[in-house]
N, C-alpha and C positions, 0 to 999 in steps of 0.2 A: 248852382245857385242862380236864381232868376231875378232880374231887376225889372220891376213893373212900372211903366210910365215914367213920369218925371218926379214922382215922390220918392224914388229910390228905395222901394220896399224890397227887402231881401227875404227869400224863402228857400228852405231846404227840405229835402225828403230823406227820412231815415227810419230806422227800426228801433222800437222800444226795447231796451235791454234790462231795465229795472223800473218797477212801479211800486216799490215798497214804501215810499214816502207819501204823505197825504198831499194831494193836489200837485204833486211834482213827479216827473219821471225823467229817466236818463235815456237820451236818444243817441244812437250810434249812426253817424253820417259817413258814408264812404264816397271818396272822389278819386278820380284817376288823374295823376300828374305825370309829366314827362321830364326826365332829367335833362338839364340844359346842354350838357356836353355829350353824354353818351346816348341820348335819345331813347332810353329805355323807359317804358311805362311802368308805373308802380301805383299801388293803392294806398291812399292816405286815409286813416280812420281817425275820427275825432268824436268825442262825446260831448253832448250839450245837455244842460239841465233845462227842462221846459216846463212851463205851467200847464197842468193837466186839470182844468176846471171840471168839476163833476166826476173826476176819475174815469173818464170815458175811454181812454186808451189803456190797454192792458199789455202785459208782456208778450212780445212777438208781433205786435201790430206794426204796420207801416203807416207813418204819419207824415203830415206836411207841417212844417214849422214856419213861423213868421217872426222876424226881429221886431221887438217892442222895447219900450223904455224899461229900465231895470226894475224888476219886481222884488228882488232880494239880492243878497251878496253874489250869488251864482247864477240866478235865473234872469236871462235876457230874451228868451224865446217863448212863444206861445203856440200851443197846438191848435191849428185852425181846422184840421180835417183828418179823419182816420180813413186811410185809403183801403 
């Protein structure tokens, strides 16, 4: 996650795992965490619902997400770029 400037804009990079909904897709974001006691690294996977305006992102694409105000009950992220 990157924080840009003083506006505290949060961005994530992930892979589209579902695009069956209209103007919505599910993005899987992987991050590496370290256990505080045992110091072992492990991968944490989290799925986000993202607004896909124009249905430009398809299954398998790598996309960049940006946190926006709530669009619906589950969508708080917007796809800003298909990488």
